[in-house]
N, C-alpha and C positions, 0 to 999 in steps of 0.2 A: 809501723815502721819496718821496712825490710832490712835484713841485716847482712845479707851476703851480696855484695856487688863489686864490680871491678873499678879500677882507678878513674878518677876524673882526669881529663886532658890537662887541666891546670896543674895537677899534682905531678904528672909525668914530665911536663915541661918545666915546671918550677916557676911559671908565671902564666898570666892570662892567655888562654889559647884562642887563636883566631885562625881562620882558613888561610890567611896570608902566610902562615908559618909552614905551610905544607908544600911538598913537591912529590910528584908521582914517581914511585919505584915499583918494582915487580914483587919483591918478597914480603909476604905478609908476616907481621910479627905479633901484633896485638890489636885490641880495640880499646877505645877510651870514650868517656862521655865528656863533651864540651860544656862550657858554661851556658850554652844555648839549649841544653838538655838533649842534644842530638849525639848519636853515636858515630864516631869516625874510625876509620881503619888506618892504624899506624903502620907504616911500611919500612921505616928506618929509625931505629931507636937512637942513633948517634946524632942525626940531624933533625930528629923528630918529623921526618917527612910523612905525609899521610895523604889519603885520598880525600880531596877537598869536597867531594859530594858525600853527605851523610847517608846512613842506611835509609832505605826507602820504607814506606808504610808496610808493616808486616809484623808478625810475631817471630821472635828469634830465641833460640836456645844457645847459650854460651857455656863454654868450658872455662871456668875460672880456677887456675891452679891454687892449691892450698898455700897459705902463708908460710914463709920460712923464717928462721931465726938464726942468729949467730951467737954462739956462747961467748960471754965475756969473762968467764971464770967466777971464782968465788968472792972476788972483791968488788964491791959496788963502785962504779966509776964516780969520780968526784962531781961531774956535771949533771948528775941525776936529780938535782933538787927542783928542776923545771922541765917542762915539756914531756909529759909522761905518755904521750900518744903512741910511741913506738918502743917503750921500755917495759920490760917484763921481769918479774921475779919468780923463781921456781921454788915452791916450798919443799919440805922434806919428802912429800909424796911425788915430787916431780911435776906438779901441776902449775902451769903458767897462770899468773893472775895479774891483771892490770889494776894497780891501786895508786893512791897518791905517792909520788916519789918522796920517801921520807928517810931522814937520816938514821932512823932506828931499824931499817931493814937489816935482817940477819945476813951474815956472810955465807950464804949458801950458793945458789947458782943464779947468775943474772944473764939476761938475754936481750939482744937488740933485734927488733923486727926488721926484716929486709924490706925496704919500700921501693926497690927498683922496679923496672917494667915487668909486668907479668905477661905470659904468652896466652892472652885471652882470645879464643877463636870461636867462630860461629860453628855450631854442630849441625851436620847433615843428619836427617833422620831416615835416610834410605842409603843402603850400601850393598855392594855385591860380595862383601866379606862373608866368610862361612861361619863367623862367630859374632856375637853381639858386641860391638865396639864400645858401648856405653857401660858395660857391666863393671868395669874397673874404675870408672870416673864419675859414676852416678852422684856421689856426694859433692862433686864440684860444679854441677849444672845449675844455672840460673836462667830465668825467663824474663825477656823484656818485650813489650809491645810498643811499636812506633806508629804515631798517627799520620794523617795526611800532611801535616806541617813537618813531619819527620822528628817531632819531639817524642822522646821515649820514657817509659816508666816500667819499673820492675813489677812483675806480677807473678801469679801462681797458677798451677793447673796440672794437666796430665799430658804425657807424650807417648807416642807409639813408635818404637824403633823397628824398622823393617830390614831384614838381612837375608842372605841366601845361603842355605846349607844343602849341599848335594842337589842343587837346582830346585830346591823347595823353599818357597818363601816362608819365613817365619817372623814372628813379631814378639818383642818384649815391651812391657809397659812400666812407666815410671810416674810418680808423682813428684812435681817440682814445687818445693816449699820455699819459704823466705830464706832459709839457711842452706839450701841445696836440694839435691834429689835423692830419692830412694825408690826401691822396687814397689810397684803397685800390684796388689793381688785382686783377682776378680771378686765382686761382691755378690749380693743376693738380688733376687727379683725385685724390681721397683714397685712399691706398694702405694706410692703417692702420699705416704703419711709418716711412717717411722724411719725411713732411710733417705729422706730428701737430702741431696747434696753429697751422698756417699757414692762409692763405685758401684756401677751396675754389674750384672752378670757377664756383660760383654766389654768391661773395662771403660764404659762411659760414665756419665754422671746422672743419678736418678733425679727426676723433676717432681713437682708437686701434683702430678696426675698419675694415677695407677697405670703401670706398664710403660710409662713414657720416660725417655732419657735422652741426653745428648750423647751422640755416638760419633766416632770417627768416620763411620760409613755414611753419615748424613750431615754434610757441612752446612753451616748456617749460624744464625744468631738466635739464642734462646733466652728465655727469662727464668731465673732461678729465684723462687719466692716460697712463701710458706714458713714452716718451722723446721729449721735444719737439724739433722741428726747430730748427736754429740760428737761423732767421729768425722764429720765433714771437715775438709781443709779450708772451706770457704766460710766467710763471716758476712751476714747481710748487713748493709749500712743501716744506721738508726738515727740519722740526723738530716735536717733540711727536708723532712717529709719523705725521704727515700726509705724503701723497705724491700727492695729487690735488687738484683744485679744481673749483668749480661754475661752469659757464657757463649763463647764463639767456638765453633768446631771447624777444624780443617781435616784433611785426611790423616794427619799425624799429630795434631795438637788440639787440645781442648783447654780453654783458658779464660780467666776472668778478664774480660776485654775493657781495660781502663782507657782505651782510645775511642770507645763508642759514646758519642754525644749526639743525640737526636731528639726531636720534639714530636710528640703525638704519633707514636708508632703503634700500629695495630698488633695486638698479640692474640694469636689463635689459642683460645682457652683450652682446646682439646689436645693441643700438642705443646703449648708454651713456646711456639716458634714465633719470633718477631718477623712479621711479614713486610708490610710496606706502610708508607705514610697514610694516615686515615683520609687525607684529601684525595687519595687515589682509589680508595676502596669503600668508603662509607656509603650506606644507602639502604641496606635492608636489615639483616640480622646475623646471628651466629658468631659474631666477634664481640664478646661481652666487655673486653677490656682494651684500653690502649694506654701506653705509658710514655713518659718523657724521661730521658736519661742523660746524665752528665758524667763524663769520665767513667762509664760503666755502672754507675749507681742510678737506680730508677725509682720513679714513683707513679702511682695510678693517677692518671688525668682523664679518666673516662667521663664523657658527657653525652655520648650518643652511641648508638649501635652501628656496627659496620661488618662488612664481609670481607675476609682476606682474599686477595687476588691470588689464584694459583701461581706458584713460583715458576712453573714451566711455561707460563704464558707471558713472555717478555714482549715488549713493544717490537713489532715487526715492521720496519720502515720499507721493506721490499715490496709490499703489496699495495695496490691502488686503494683497496679498502683496508687501511692499516689496522691490523689486529692488535688489540690491547694497548693502543696508543691514545693518549689524551691530546687535547689541543695544546699547542705551544711549540717551543723550539727544542730540538734534539741535536746532538753532535755524534757523527759516525766517523769511524776510521776512514781516511781519505780513499776514495774509489770503491768503498764498500757500503753495506747497510748495517755493519756491526757497530753497535753503540760503543762510544769511547769509554774506557774504564780507568783512565788516568788523566793527567794534566796535559796531554798532547794536543796538537792541532788536529783539525779534522774538517769534514764537510758539514755544513749547516743545513739541517732539515727544518721545515716549518710544516706543522700539521694543523689542518683546519677542517671544519665541518663542510661536508659536501653541500653545495648550494641547493641541489635537488632533494637529497636525502640527508638531512641534518644529523641523523643518527650515525651516518657513515663518516669516518675520519679519513681524509686523504693527506698524504705527506709528500712533500716536494723537496728535492735537493736544490736549494736556491744557490748553492755554491757553484752550480754549473754555469751560471751567469754572474761573474764577479761583482758587477755593479749592483746586483740585487741584494748583496749581503749588507745589512745595516751596520753602522758603526755604533758601538755602545756596549751595554751590559744587558744580557737577556736572561731571564729566568730559565734554568735548565729543567725541562719537564721529565727528564729521564729519572724515574723514581729509583731505578737500580743503582744509580751512581751519584744522584744529586745531594746525598748526605755528605759526601766528601768534596764534591764540586758543584755547588749550588748555582753557579753562575757560568754562562758562556760569554766569554769576552771577545768582542769582534773589533779589530784594529787594523791600522794601515801598516804595511811592511813594504817600504820602497815602492809605494804607489799601488800595491796589491792588497786587497782586503783578505784578512785571515781570521780564523776563529779558533779558540782553545777553551777547554774547560778549566775553570780556576776555583780555588777556595777563597773565602773572604776572612781575613784575620784582623783587619782594622775595626775599631769599635768606637771611633769618634772622628769628627772633622776638625782640622786645624791646619797650621802651617808647617809643623814639624813634630817629631816625637815618635815613640814606640807605639805601634798599633793605632797610629793617627793617619787618617786619610787626608791627602792634600787635594787641592782643586782638581776636579776631573776624575777622581777615584771614588770608589764606593766603600761603604762600611756597614756594619750591623751592630746595633747596641741592644738588641733583644734576643740574643742567642740564635741568630741567623733565621729568625722567623720572617723578617722583612729586611729589605736593603735600601739604603739611601745613598744619594750621590752628593758629594761635597762640591758646592758651586764655586766657592772662592776662598775657602779655608777659614772663614770667619762666621759661618752659620751652623745651624744644627743639622743640616742636610735635608734633602727632599726625598721622600719615598713615593712608591707607586700607590695605587688605590683609586686614583682619579685621573682623568685624561687632562693633563695640564702641561704647560710649556714654560720654560725658564731660560734666562740667559746665563751662561757659565763662562768663566774666564778661559780664554784660549791658552791653556797652561802647558800644552805639549803631551798630554796623556793620550793613550790609544794611537800613538804614532802621528798625531796631529802636530803640525809645526806650530811651536809656541809663538804667539804674537802679543807683545806687551801692550796693555791697554785695549785689547780687542776681546770680543765676546762671540760666542757661538750659541745657537739655539739647541736646547735639550728638550725632547718630548718624552713624556712619561705616560704609560697607559694604565688601565685598570688592573692589568695582570702583573704590574711591577716592572715591566721591561723599560729600560732607559736607552733612548736612541738619540744620536746626534742628527740634526736636521741637515739634509743635503739638498742641492738644487733639484735633483730628480724627485724629491719628495713633495714638492709644491709646484703649483701651476704658475705662480707669480712670486718672485722674490721681493719682499716688501722693502721699500726704501727706508722705512722707519720701524722701530719696535719701541713699545712703551711698557714700562714695568713699575711695580710697586717697589717698596724698599727691600723686599726679600727676592727681588729679581724675577718675580712671577710676571709673565707677559700678560698684559691686560688687552683684551680685544674690544674694539670700539663697538658700542651698542648699535644694532642695525636700525633702530628706530629713531635714534638721536645722534646723528653723525657729528654733532658739536661737542659731545662730552663722552668721556670714558668711564665716568663714575655715576652709576645709577642707583647705588644703594647707600654706601657710606662715603663721606669725603676721604680722599686718599691722596697721598703725595705721589706724583708720577715722575718718572725719569725717562727721558727719551734717548734712544740710541739710533745712530744713522749707519746705513749700509756703507761699508768701506769698499768703494768701487776699485780702489787700487790694490786691495787684497781680496780678490774674489775666490781664492782657494783652489784655483785650477790645479796647482801642483799637488794638492792634497785630496784630489778626487772629489771635486764639486762642493767643497765646503764654502759656507757663507759666513763672513765676518762682519761684526758691527762694532762701532766705537761710540763712547758716550759723548753726546753733544755738549758743547761748552755752555 
């Protein structure tokens, strides 16, 4: 349990906080944490105006002013028999102590804790000042990490403050603990055994490999495991099979990354660097371990050997023989071949094996011809970013097809509720290993893995016009891609579709045109093409309705 944190937005406002309470102004006053675990910037303490957009995914250092108290004199107020959360008694030594408000408190000094708005600000770790601006406020520093959903958790680690003295860049180092910050001194050479988790000679953190450490000069994600030294500020997890944690390094912060949740990531045993998903690299040898991590806590899930892919060999969409790209779909910033690293819209690329030379991968920008963009949910093949944005969602926007990278937060299929996917939306109930589409809000969802087709309620998702009592065809492939069937996808639009009771489309047996059931008896439902609703306005969609 971390002990130093700033106010909740509910406390500041005095009631439940929602973004509807906010208005934009210009003067920053403080930050607060909403009941949704997101951090908001409050800009006017009188009206509780704030920035309605919470802080984005990142690690943040905050300056949290010390608590202040108002002296109430030597006589205990008569109302101190209840609610002791802000009431303090000073003993003869002048030490404040929170205890049960009791009638036998001596008449020494009584204090009321001030619970007004604190001036909590984000701290910049680079400045042109000629002195270190953190030197006088180190004890008030706290660290928070926010994930892709913008939910934030307090954490611990080390920071580097860069400042300028006589045009010479200098740096100071601090460790940020649960209760605040303090100066960090350089440690000893990392021996891989006796000082794991301690500060290195160059102010990094020693790992369980001799001469290896997490450093500000080498950003990335690293695995801290082994037996930690007694002086380490970190504590390894010891529950749910976890025995390691993730340390993430940026140019100014090294921190316990409680926002890191991944499955089967390859760890280079020579450096302890977390490389890429094993599905991208497994095949030969040299990578002895891979791990699965939840909120920064990890466990060994090794079951095969793999080779880490060099971190400088990113997928290059610009080449005809696409280097370091796997088959599948990628999203690039519009008009470029730079892979999207956020949840923005971009150009959709499809990478396939070359028909003549299968070992060669060719990538094509299919956004150049808008009608070539499929509607639906595509598996993001970009291993650099698909941990945060595993799905590329392609949808209609005023008749134009667009794609953006998205996260998946729903975990079940239904008609309403928190983290519940409704008809036409996707969810994952296995930690984002596989993804399912909710067909009508009453089933367990359909996932990829086999080339199958289903009928789905035309519910209005993906920009599709909602049509009551109508259904559209959903095609799912072996890679897990989920696509809405369009007129251009088929040579003939069938007048009828037949399904089982799970809405799986049953294809007529080619050798017996009088029956659709060649294995087990099954109840069939027939759907008829809605010729009056041919989907022209929605870009070639085809609608069916259930026959009476």
